[in-house]
C-alpha positions in Angstrom: 21.4 -21.4 13.0 23.5 -18.7 11.1 23.8 -15.7 13.3 22.6 -12.6 12.4 24.3 -8.9 12.5 21.0 -7.4 13.7 21.3 -6.7 17.6 17.7 -6.0 19.7 17.7 -3.6 22.4 14.4 -5.0 23.9 13.7 -8.0 25.9 11.1 -10.1 24.0 10.6 -12.1 27.3 10.0 -9.2 29.7 6.7 -7.7 30.8 6.1 -4.2 30.5 6.5 -1.7 27.8 9.8 -1.2 26.1 11.0 1.0 23.5 14.3 0.2 21.5 15.7 -0.6 18.3 17.1 -3.2 15.8 20.7 -2.4 15.1 22.1 -3.7 12.1 25.8 -2.4 11.7 26.4 -0.7 8.2 29.7 1.1 7.4 29.1 4.1 4.6 30.5 7.3 3.3 28.9 9.3 6.1 29.7 6.6 9.2 32.5 4.7 9.0 31.1 2.5 12.0 27.1 3.4 11.5 24.3 1.3 11.9 20.7 1.4 10.8 18.3 1.5 13.3 14.6 0.5 13.2 12.7 1.5 16.0 10.8 -1.2 17.9 8.3 -1.5 20.7 7.6 -4.8 22.7 4.5 -4.6 25.3 4.2 -7.8 27.4 1.7 -8.8 30.1 2.3 -12.5 31.3 2.0 -15.6 29.1 -0.4 -15.7 25.8 -0.6 -15.1 22.0 1.7 -12.9 20.1 0.3 -10.3 17.6 3.6 -8.9 15.6 2.1 -5.3 13.6 4.5 -3.7 11.0 4.3 -0.6 8.9 6.4 1.2 6.6 7.0 -2.2 4.8 7.2 0.6 1.8 8.6 3.9 3.2 5.8 6.1 1.7 2.7 4.6 2.8 1.9 6.5 5.9 -1.3 4.8 7.4 0.9 2.0 9.0 3.5 4.4 9.8 1.2 6.7 11.7 -1.5 4.6 13.4 1.3 2.0 14.8 3.2 4.9 16.3 -0.1 5.8 18.0 -0.1 2.5 19.2 3.3 2.5 20.5 2.3 4.9 23.2 -1.0 4.5 24.0 -1.4 0.5 24.6 -0.8 -0.6 28.0 0.3 -3.9 29.5 -3.1 -3.5 31.6 -4.8 -3.8 28.2 -3.4 -7.1 27.0 -2.9 -10.6 27.8 0.5 -12.0 26.2 2.6 -9.6 23.6 2.4 -7.1 21.2 5.8 -6.6 19.1 5.0 -3.4 16.5 7.5 -2.1 14.2 5.8 1.2 12.6 8.8 1.5 10.2 9.6 -1.7 9.2 11.9 -0.4 6.4 13.2 2.5 8.2 16.0 3.8 5.2 13.0 3.9 2.8 10.7 5.7 5.7 13.2 8.2 6.5 14.1 9.1 3.0 10.1 8.7 2.2 10.5 6.6 -0.7 9.2 3.1 -1.9 12.6 1.5 -1.7 15.5 1.7 0.5 18.0 4.3 -0.6 20.8 2.1 0.6 20.6 -1.0 -1.7 17.2 0.0 -3.6 15.7 -2.9 -2.0 12.0 -3.6 -1.9 11.5 -5.2 1.6 8.2 -6.7 0.2 10.3 -8.5 -2.3 13.3 -9.3 -0.4 12.1 -12.5 1.7 13.0 -15.0 2.7 16.2 -12.7 2.9 19.7 -13.4 3.7 22.4 -12.6 6.5 25.2 -12.1 4.6 23.0 -9.8 2.0 22.0 -5.8 1.5 20.5 -3.9 4.1 17.2 -4.8 3.1 18.1 -8.3 2.8 19.2 -8.9 6.4 16.4 -7.0 7.5 13.9 -9.5 5.9 16.5 -12.1 7.2 15.7 -11.1 10.7 12.1 -11.1 10.4 12.2 -14.7 8.6 14.3 -16.3 11.4 13.7 -14.1 14.5 10.3 -12.4 14.6 7.9 -14.5 12.4 8.7 -17.5 14.5 7.8 -15.7 17.5 4.1 -14.6 16.5 1.0 -16.2 16.0 -0.6 -13.4 14.2 0.7 -10.7 12.2 -0.5 -7.8 10.5 1.1 -5.9 7.7 -0.4 -2.4 7.0 0.0 -1.3 3.6 -1.4 1.7 1.4 -1.0 2.7 -2.0 2.1 4.9 -1.5 2.8 8.0 -3.9 1.9 6.1 -7.1 -1.4 4.4 -6.4 -5.0 5.1 -4.9 -7.1 2.0 -3.5 -10.3 1.7 -2.0 -9.6 0.8 1.8 -9.7 -3.0 2.5 -7.7 -5.8 4.6 -6.7 -8.6 2.5 -5.9 -12.7 3.0 -4.9 -14.9 0.4 -5.6 -18.2 -0.8 -3.6 -20.8 0.9 -3.0 -24.6 0.4 -4.2 -25.0 4.0 -7.6 -24.6 4.2 -8.0 -24.0 8.2 -5.1 -21.2 7.8 -6.7 -19.8 4.9 -10.1 -19.4 6.4 -8.7 -18.2 9.9 -6.7 -15.3 7.6 -9.8 -14.5 5.9 -11.8 -14.4 9.4 -9.0 -11.9 10.5 -9.5 -9.8 7.8 -12.8 -9.8 7.8 -13.1 -8.6 11.3 -10.3 -5.7 10.9 -13.2 -3.9 9.8 -12.3 -2.1 6.5 -15.0 -0.9 4.2 -14.0 -4.0 1.8 -12.4 -7.3 2.3 -10.4 -8.6 -0.6 -9.3 -12.3 -1.2 -6.5 -11.6 -3.1 -4.1 -13.3 -5.9 -0.7 -11.2 -5.8 1.1 -10.8 -9.0 4.1 -12.2 -7.9 4.0 -13.4 -4.1 7.2 -15.4 -4.2 9.3 -12.9 -2.2 6.9 -11.5 -0.2 6.6 -10.7 3.4 3.0 -12.2 3.3 4.5 -15.5 1.9 7.1 -15.9 4.4 4.5 -15.8 7.1 2.1 -18.1 5.6 4.8 -20.4 5.0 5.3 -20.6 8.7 2.2 -21.5 9.4 0.8 -18.4 11.3 -2.5 -16.2 10.5 -1.4 -12.9 8.6 -3.7 -9.9 7.1 -2.5 -7.3 5.2 -4.2 -4.1 3.9 -4.4 -1.4 1.7 -5.9 1.5 3.2 -5.4 4.7 1.0 -2.9 6.0 -1.3 -1.1 9.0 -2.9 1.6 9.2 -0.5 -0.3 10.7 2.3 -3.2 9.9 4.5 -6.6 11.5 5.6 -8.4 11.5 9.1 -10.6 8.9 7.5 -8.0 6.4 6.3 -6.2 6.9 9.8 -9.7 6.2 11.8 -9.8 2.8 9.7 -6.5 1.9 10.1 -6.5 2.6 14.4 -10.0 0.5 14.0 -8.3 -2.5 12.3 -5.6 -2.4 14.9 -7.8 -3.1 17.6 -9.7 -5.3 15.9 -6.9 -7.3 15.0 -5.7 -7.5 18.5 -8.9 -8.3 19.8 -8.9 -11.0 17.3 -5.4 -12.3 18.0 -6.8 -13.0 21.7 -4.2 -10.4 22.9 -6.4 -7.2 23.7 -9.0 -7.7 26.4 -11.8 -5.4 24.4 -14.8 -5.7 22.5 -14.6 -5.3 18.9 -15.2 -1.9 17.0 -17.5 -2.7 14.3 -18.2 -0.1 11.5 -21.4 1.0 10.6 -21.8 -1.1 7.4 -20.2 -4.7 7.2 -17.3 -5.0 5.3 -18.2 -5.8 0.9 -16.4 -8.8 0.0 -14.4 -8.8 -3.1 -11.9 -11.1 -4.7 -8.5 -11.2 -7.0 -9.2 -14.3 -8.9 -6.2 -14.4 -11.2 -3.3 -11.9 -11.9 -5.6 -10.3 -15.2 -7.3 -8.5 -12.7 -4.0 -6.3 -12.8 -4.4 -3.8 -16.0 -0.8 -2.6 -17.2 -0.3 -0.1 -19.6 1.5 -1.1 -22.8 1.9 2.5 -23.9 3.9 5.5 -22.4 2.5 9.0 -22.0 -0.3 10.6 -19.7 -3.4 8.4 -18.5 -7.0 10.0 -18.4 -8.9 7.9 -16.5 -12.6 7.4 -17.3 -14.1 5.8 -14.5 -13.7 6.5 -10.6 -12.4 4.5 -7.9 -14.8 2.2 -6.5 -16.9 2.4 -9.8 -18.7 -0.8 -10.8 -17.7 -1.8 -14.2 -18.5 -3.7 -17.0 -16.9 -5.7 -19.4 -16.0 -3.7 -22.3 -16.3 -0.3 -20.6 -13.6 2.7 -21.2 -11.3 2.7 -18.2 -9.0 4.8 -19.5 -7.1 6.8 -22.3 -3.3 7.4 -22.7 -2.0 10.3 -24.4 1.0 10.6 -26.7 3.3 13.2 -25.4 5.8 13.4 -28.3 3.8 14.8 -30.7 0.3 16.4 -31.2 -2.6 15.4 -33.4 -2.6 11.8 -32.4 -5.5 10.3 -31.1 -5.1 8.7 -27.5 -5.1 5.1 -26.8 -8.1 3.3 -25.4 -8.1 0.5 -22.3 -11.3 -1.2 -21.9 -12.2 -3.6 -19.1 -11.6 -7.2 -19.9 -14.2 -8.5 -17.2 -17.0 -7.3 -14.6 -16.4 -6.0 -11.3 -15.4 -2.8 -9.6 -12.3 -0.4 -9.5 -10.2 -1.6 -6.8 -7.1 0.6 -7.2 -6.0 3.1 -9.8 -2.2 4.6 -10.6 -2.1 8.1 -8.8 0.6 9.5 -11.1 -0.8 11.1 -14.5 2.4 10.1 -16.2 2.7 6.4 -17.1 5.1 4.0 -18.7 5.0 0.8 -20.6 4.1 -2.1 -18.1 3.0 0.5 -15.4 -0.1 -1.1 -13.5 -2.8 1.7 -13.8 -5.7 -0.2 -12.9 -7.0 -3.3 -10.8 -10.4 -4.6 -11.3 -11.8 -6.9 -8.3 -14.9 -9.0 -8.8 -17.7 -9.0 -6.0 -17.8 -12.2 -4.2 
């Protein structure tokens, strides 16, 4: 196997709690012999399953970062059987900058897999996950939210997979996460995603979208903390009971790429429906206003399917090609 430049300061096989770093040498203008440091926590108690928990895949999505930082100092070896590997800031450079992508190479971590041991900073981190971290886990949870540009209803998600047994296990993990909604999703392009890298190795994978707007709320953090707890119980690592929400999750699906509504105009978006609203085919979703001149009618966008508004653009400024609405169908 081709070597990696990344060094882990933790022992993945030692019992107890370890807080350390993944260190990637990176020479740049401000530090000739510098390195990128990615915080990592390993909690282990004997033999058993391994759960890999990640946040900060995108640096402006804060539910996963915050809740996993809490988990790093709250979860004790006596609580578990097996091992939990936690990286709250998977794309640490992006988290430090508060941006979706890395300031070092503009790399989008969730579009960089399987990565390369000799590639950019983002590609080398992706490669380390692909060849060193994913093979160690049985289950993986990657916590996302909308970041600065999207608002979403809170949901846990799984994907359609060729391996039916694997797909059913992923869907069960998403259901037991305990978010208000459970979604079986079709991605716009899954080719280079972390999700795909985990699933291709036969692991059980659950992802989430738990808010948006580049911030978090007490409610979104509470959903995330409960979901982490439940996922660890589901993984067979945490020896505890599930924390069930008061209302079972509402099941939705994104059956195809046409659930993503994209703008063919630039300007200001005026929404005519609220997040989570039921939508009928032909309903007016929003209007794009021309900001180059006055006296022009805004361009209307109508729903082409029934469903509910799963996600919407958070920013009022919109450009051609921006996804400004996602319509999910009830199962």
